C-alpha positions as CSV (number, residue, x, y, z in Angstrom):
1,P,14.4,8.9,1.9
2,R,17.7,7.8,3.1
3,Y,16.7,6.6,6.6
4,V,13.6,4.6,4.9
5,L,15.9,2.9,2.3
6,E,18.3,1.8,5.3
7,V,15.2,0.3,7.7
8,A,13.6,-1.2,4.6
9,F,16.9,-3.3,3.6
10,V,17.9,-4.2,7.5
11,A,14.3,-5.4,7.6
12,A,14.6,-7.4,4.4
13,I,17.9,-8.8,5.4
14,A,16.5,-9.6,8.6
15,A,13.7,-11.5,7.3
16,L,16.2,-13.3,5.0
17,V,18.2,-14.7,8.3
18,A,14.6,-15.7,10.1
19,V,13.7,-17.7,7.0
20,A,17.3,-19.4,6.6
21,F,17.3,-20.2,10.3
22,I,13.4,-21.8,10.5
23,Q,14.5,-23.9,7.4
24,G,17.5,-24.6,9.2
25,R,20.2,-23.4,6.7
26,G,21.1,-20.4,8.8
27,G,24.9,-21.6,8.2
28,E,24.7,-22.3,5.0
29,A,23.0,-18.7,4.1
30,F,25.4,-16.7,6.4
31,G,28.3,-16.0,3.6
32,S,25.6,-15.3,1.2
33,L,23.5,-13.2,3.4
34,A,26.6,-11.4,4.7
35,L,27.7,-10.7,0.8
36,L,24.3,-9.7,-0.2
37,A,24.3,-7.2,3.3
38,M,27.5,-5.8,2.6
39,A,26.9,-4.9,-1.0
40,G,23.5,-3.6,0.1
41,F,25.0,-1.2,2.3
42,R,27.1,0.0,-0.7
43,V,24.4,0.4,-3.1
44,L,22.4,2.5,-0.4
45,P,23.5,5.8,-0.9
46,S,23.5,5.6,-4.9
47,M,19.9,4.8,-4.5
48,A,19.5,7.7,-1.9
49,A,21.0,10.3,-4.2
50,L,19.1,8.7,-7.7
51,M,15.9,9.1,-5.3
52,A,16.5,12.6,-4.3
53,T,17.5,13.5,-8.0
54,T,14.6,11.9,-9.3
55,N,12.3,14.2,-7.1
56,E,14.4,17.2,-8.0
57,I,13.5,16.2,-11.9
58,R,9.7,15.4,-10.9
59,T,9.4,18.9,-8.9
60,S,11.4,21.1,-11.7
61,W,9.3,19.8,-14.9
62,P,6.7,22.6,-14.7
63,A,8.8,25.2,-14.8
64,F,11.1,23.4,-17.6
65,E,7.6,23.1,-19.5
66,R,7.1,26.6,-19.2
67,T,10.3,27.6,-20.0
68,T,10.5,26.0,-23.5
69,A,6.7,27.0,-24.0
70,E,8.0,30.7,-23.6
71,L,10.9,29.9,-25.7
72,A,9.1,28.3,-28.3
73,A,6.5,31.4,-28.7
74,A,9.5,34.0,-28.8
75,Q,11.5,32.0,-31.5
76,P,9.3,33.7,-34.3
77,V,10.1,37.4,-32.8
78,L,13.9,36.5,-33.0
79,H,14.3,35.4,-36.4
């Protein structure tokens, strides 16, 4: 997922640069696009970690549900 995010981000920045130059505002948009690119590359590792954690939670959820169901069933036995 990390490389997919990076490729998608670079493609989006390239598309924004192309649109800015086609509209004739490449020089005006350069600073904003550079800032957006720098901020995006700083955020990408956190987004990749968030996606990995979300995937781990999603794959572990059935085991969590089974465990809580077994603990709930064992509750009367313990008291």
